[in-house]
N, C-alpha and C positions, 0 to 999 in steps of 0.2 A: 544571411547575417551570422557570423560566427558566434557560437555560444560562449558566454563568458565563463572562464574557468577560475575556480577559487581554490585556496588552500583548504585542506581537510578541517583544520582548526576553525577557519572562518565559516565553513559550511556547517559545522556542528553548532557554532554560536548562532548562525542564522536560523537553524532549525529550532534551537531552544528559545531564542528571542521571539520568533514568529509564533511559537506555540504558547509560551508562558507569559509574554508581555500583555496580550489582550486580557488573559485571565487575571493577571496582577492588576491591570488598570481598572477592570470592572470591580474586582474585590476592593481595591483602594477607594473607588468612587462610592461603593455601597458602605464601606466602613466609615468614610467621612460623613455620609448622610446619617448613618446610625449614630455616630458620635455627636452629630449636631442635635439629633432628637434626644439623645441621652442627656446632653447638657441642658436642653430645654426642659426635659422631664425633671432633672434635679432642681433647676431654678423654680419650676412650678411647685414642686414638692416643698421647697424651702419657703416659697411665698405663702402657700397654704398653711404651713406650720406657724409662721410668724403672724399671719392675719388671724388665724384661729385663736391664738393666745391673746392677741390684742382684743378680739371680739368678746372673749370670756370675761376679762377683768375690768375693761375700761369703763363701761357705763356704771356698774355698781360702785366702783371706787370713787369715780368723779361725782356721781349724784350724792353719795354719802358725805364726801368732803364739803360740797357746796351746801348741803343741808345744814351742816354744823355752822358754816359761815352765815347762812341765812338766819339762823335762830339766834345769832349774836354771840357765838362762842368766842371767848377771848384768846383761845389757844391759836397762836399764829402758825403753828405747824400744819394746820389744815389747809391754809392758803398755799403754803409752800408745797404741800403734797399734791394738791390738785393742779397747780401750775406745772409741777414736775410730770404729772400724768399727761398733760397736754403736750408738753415738749417731747416726752417720750413717744407720744402718738405721732407727732410731726416727724421725728427721726425715723420712726417705723415707716411712715409714708414715703419718705425720701429713699429709704432702703428698698422698699418695694418698687419704686419707680425705676431703680437701676436694673432690676431683673424682670420687669413686666414689659411684654411686647404685644400682647393682645390689645386691640383698639378699644374694646368695651371695658376691659380691666383698667386701662390707663385713664379712660373717662371717669371711672369710679374713683380713682385716686385723685383726680382733679376736684371732683365733688367733695371728697373727704378733706382736701386741703382748704377748700372754701368753708366747709362746715367748721373745721377746727379754728380757722381764723375768726369766724363769726362768734364761735364759742368763747374765745379769749376776750373779745370785746364785751360780750354779755356778762362774762364773769367779772370783768373790771367794773362794769356798770352796777352789777349786784353789790359788789363790795363798797361802792361809793354811795349806795342808797342807805339812808339812815332809818327810815320807818320800817318797822318789823313787818307789818301787813304788806307793805309794798314789796319788800324783799321776798316774802313767801309767794306772793302772786307772781313776781318776776321769775322766781325759781321754777314754778310750775309751767308758766307760759313760755319760757325761753330756754332755761338750762336743760330741763328734762326733755323738752321737744328736740333740742339740738343733739343731745346725747343719743336719743332714740334714732334720729336721722343718721347720725354717724354709725351707730351699730347696724342699722338697716343697710346703709350704703356699703359697709364692710362685708355684710352678708352677701350683697349683690356681687361684690368683688370676689368673695370666696366662691360663689356659685359659678361666676364667669371663668375664673381660673380653673375650677374643678372640671368644667365642661371642656375647656381648652386642654387640660391635662389628659382627659379621656381621649380626645382627638390625637394628641401627641402619642399617647400610649398605643393607640390603635395603629397610627402610622409607624411607630417604632416596631410593633409586632409584625406589621406587614413588611417592613424593610428587612426585618430579621428573617422572615420566611423567604423573601426575595433573595436575600444574601445566601441563605442555605441552599435554596433551589438553584440559584445561579452558580454557586460554587460547585454543586453536584453536576449541573449541566455542563459547565465549563470544564470540569474535571473529566467527564466522559468524552466531551468533544476534544478536549486537549489531548487526552490519552489516545483517542482515535487518530487525530491528526499527527500526534507524535509517533504513534506506531506506524502509520502510513508513510510518513516522511523518513522514519528510521529504517523501515524495510526498503524503501526506495534508495535511501542513502547507502544501506548495506549492499543492495544489488548493484548500485553504481560503482561500488568499490570491488565487490567480489567478482563481478562479471569481467571487468578489465583485468583484474589480477589473475583470474583463471585463464584468460586469453594470453596474457603475458607469460604465465606458466607454460601454456601450450607452446608458445613461441620458443621458450627456453628449451623445452623438450625437443622441438624441431631442430634447434641449433645443436643440441646434444647428438641428434641423429645425423647431423651433417647437412641439414637443409638450412641454408643461411638466408634464403629469400623469404623473409617473414613479413607478414602484413602489419601495417600500422594499427595500433590499438587506440581507438577514440575513448577519451575519458573526460569527466567533468572536473577532475581534481588535478591540480598542478603537480602534486607529488607523483601520482601515477603516470601522468603524461611524461614527466621527466624520467621516471623509471623506464618507461617504454622507449623513449628516445635513447637513453643510455644503453639499453639492451640491444636495440637495432644498430646503434653505432658500434657496439662491441661485436655484434654478429658480422657487420661489414668488415671490421678490422680482422676478425678471425678468418673470414672468408678470404680476404686479401692475403693474410699470412699463409693460410693453407695452400692457396693457389700458387703463391711464390715458392713454398716448400715443394709442392708437387712439380712445378716447372723446373725447379733446381734438381729434384730427383730425376725427372725425365731427362733433363739435359745431361746430368751426370751419367745416367744409364745409357743414354744415346751415345755419349762420348766413349763409354766403355765398349759399346757395340761397334762403334766406328773404329776404335783402336784395334779391337780383336779382328774385325773383318779386314782392316787394312794390312794386317800381318800376312805376308805371303808365306804360303806353305813351303817350308824349306825343301821338302822332297820334290815339289813341283819345280823349284828353281834348280836344284841339283840335277834332276832328270833332264830338264831343258838344256842346261849347260853341257851335260854329258852327250846329249843328242847332237848338239852343235859340234862338239869335238869329233864325234863319230862321223858326222857328215863331212867335216873338213878332211879328216883322215881318209875318208872314202873318196875324196875328190869331188864331192857333191857341193861345190862352192856356191852355186846359185841357191840351192835349198838352204844352205847354212846362212847365207845373207838374208834370205827371206825370213828364216826363223828368227834371226837376230833382230830384224826390222819389226817383226810381230812382237817380240819380247820388249823392244823399246816402246812400242805403242802401248803395250800392256802396262808397263810401269809408269809411263807418262800419264795414262788415264787414271791409274791407281792414286797417283799424287794429286792430280787435278788442281794444282796450285793451292792446296789446302781446303778446297771447297767440298762440301758434302752433298750439295745439290747441284746437279749438272744436267745439261740437255740430254734428252734421250739419244740423240745422235752419238754423243760421246760414250754413253753406256753401251750402245750397239757396237761401236768400234772396239771398246774394251773387251766385250764378250767375243767379238769376232777374232781379235788377236789371240785370246785365250784358246779358242777352238782351233784356230789355225796352227798354233804351237802343238796342241794335243793331236791334231790330225797328222802332223808330221811324225809324231811318235806312234800313233795308232792308226796309220793309214789303211791297214788291212781290215780294221773292224769299225771304224768311225766315219760316218757321213753326217753332215749337218746342213741346215738351211735356215736362214734368217729372213722371215717374211713380214717385216714391220714397215708399213708405208712411210715414205719420206715426209708425208704431211705431218707426222707426229714428231719429227726430229727436234723441234724447238720446245716441246713440252718438257718441263723441268721435273726430274725424278731423283730420288736418293741414289747416291753412288753405290755401286756393288749391289744392284737389285737383280739383274739378270745373270751375271757371271756366276754367283754361287749356285743358282739353279742349274745352269749348264754343267757346272762341276759336279753337282749332285747326280745329275742324269748320267754323266759319264762314269763316275766311279761306283755308283750304286746300282746302275741299270745296265749300261752297255758292256762294261768290262766283265761282268759276271755272267754274260750271256754267250752261248756258243754261236759263233758266226758273227756276221757284221750287225751293226746297230745304227740307228738313225736318230738324230736330235733335230726337232723342228721348233723354232722360236717364232711366234706370231704376235701381231698387234691388231686390236679391233676397237672400233669406235662404239661407245655405248652412252650416248648423250653427253652428260657432264663427266663421265668416267672413261678411263682408258683401260682396256683389258689386255694384259700381256700373258701369253700362254707358252709354257715350255713343256713339250711332250717328247717322250722317247718310247721306243719299242723294245726296251730292255727287259730284264727278268721280272720287274714289278715287285710287289710286296705281298706278304701274307696278310690276311685280314687282321690278325692280332697286331702285326707291326704297323699296318696302316692306321689302326685305331690309336696306337701309341703315338705315332707322328701327329695325327690330327689333334689329339689331346695336348701335345706339346705346343702345337701352333696356337691353340686357344688359350693356354695358360702361360705360355712363355717359358716352359721348362726346357732344359737342355737335352732334348732327345734327338740328336742330329743337328749340330749347331748351325749349319748353313741355313737350313730351312727356318728354324725357329727364330734365328736372329733377323732374317729378312722380314718375317711376319711381324715381329715385334717392332722393328723400325718403321714399318708401314703404319702400324697402329699409333705409334708415337707421333708420326708426322701428319697423318691424315685424320685420325680420330675414328669414331664409330662409323660403320657402314663400309669401311675399306679394309682390305687385308688379303689373306691367302686362302685358297681352297686347293685341296689335293685329293686326287682319286687314283687308284691303282688296282691292277688285277695281276695276280701272280702268273708269270709266264707270258704276259701280253704287254706290259709296259706301265708307265706312270704319266699322269698329266697334272701339272701344277699351274694354277691360274691366279694371277694377281689382279686385283681391282684397285686402281689408283685414280685420284682426282686429276683432272687436266690442269688445275691450278692449285699448287700447293700453298697452303695458308699458315702452316704451323710456324711458330717463332723459332728461328734457328739460333 
C-alpha cells in the first residue's frame, strides 16, 4: 500500500494537533471539574454565611417579640416585627433551597419550612388567646419550643453543609493537584512526543533534501541518470520530479548538441578527406600524358580506368558508409595508379577475404592508410617497398591491417602519432582523421593502433564492428 503523502503545512498541523489536542482536552476537562467544585464551594460558603446569620438573631428576636405580645403589650409594632422575622426566615429558606444540593441539607430545609409554618399558626393562636396565664403557658410550651427546634435544625443544616464543604474542598484540592500533576506529566510527554515527531519530521525533510542535493551535484558533474527520491511530503516529491525531469531534458539537450557537434565534425572530416590531393591528380594526369606520348596506350587506358574507378568510389553517390568491397576497389585503383608511377619501388597486395565484402565501413578508411604507407614509408626508403593490406575475423569485430616495410618512424615520432590518434590532434592528418571517424562511428572499444620501428616499417591496425550502428 502506497504511503499517503501530505503537504508540509498539513504535516506540521498534524504534529501539533496530535501533540497538543490531548493535553488541551485533559486540561479543559480538569478545569471544568475544578470550576464545578469552585462553584459548589462558593455556593456552600454563601449558604453557611446566610444560615449562620439567621441562626444568630432569629430565636432571640422572635422570642422577645412574642413575649411582649404574650404579656399584653399594646404596641402593635411587636407583632409586625415578629411576623417580618418569620417571613424573612421563609425567604432565607427559599434562597438556601436554590443553592443546596446535599440530600441531608435539603431535608433540613424541608423541616425548617414545616417548623416555620407551624410557628406562624402558633403565633396566630397566641395572639387570639385573651387570658394572660394561657398566653404565657402557650408561649413556653409552643413558641419557645418551636424556635428552639428551628435553631437546632438550622444548626444541623449548617453542620451538614460544613461537612459537605469540607468534602468539596478536599475534592477541589485533589483536582488541583491532579491538574498540576497532569499538566506537568502531559507537558513532559507532549514535549517528548513533539521532539520525537519534530526530529522525525526534520529527518524526513532533510534526508530527501540531501539526496536531492546529491542528485543536483551529480547532474552538475554530467551524470543525468539520477535515482528517484522517496519522500513523505508533496512539496519535496514535486521538487524531485521537477529536478529529474530537468535532468532528463538537459541530458536530451546535451545529447542532441553532442550529436550535432559530432555530425558537424564528421562532415568536416568527410569534406576534408573527400578533397583529392591536387598533386596526386596532376601527377596522375602527367603520367597518362607521358604514357600516351611514349606510345604506351594500353598502360594509359588502364591508368585512366583506375582513375575513373578511384573518383567514382570517392563520390559513392554521396554515401559515407559503403561496402568493404567498394573500399577495397577504391584502394586498389589508388595503388594501381601509384604503381604505374612508382613501378620500380612499389609492390602491393590486398588480402581481404571476399566474405567481408558486404560489411559496411566508413568511406576512405583504407586508402588514406595506403597513401600514408607509400609517401611516408616506401618513397623514403632506398630500394623497393611492399604494402600489404589484410583483413581478419575477430568475433563481432573486423580487423583491417595495413603494413609496409618502409623506413618506419623514430620512437619520438611514433609517440607523437600515437598521441595524435588518442586525442584527435592533427599530427599527420590522414591517420588522425581516420582514427577520429572510427571513434565517432563505432564508439569506445574501436579505433586505430599503430606500431613502427625505424628502418623496418610500420603496421597500422583498425578494429571495426561488423555492424555499424552510429546514426548517420
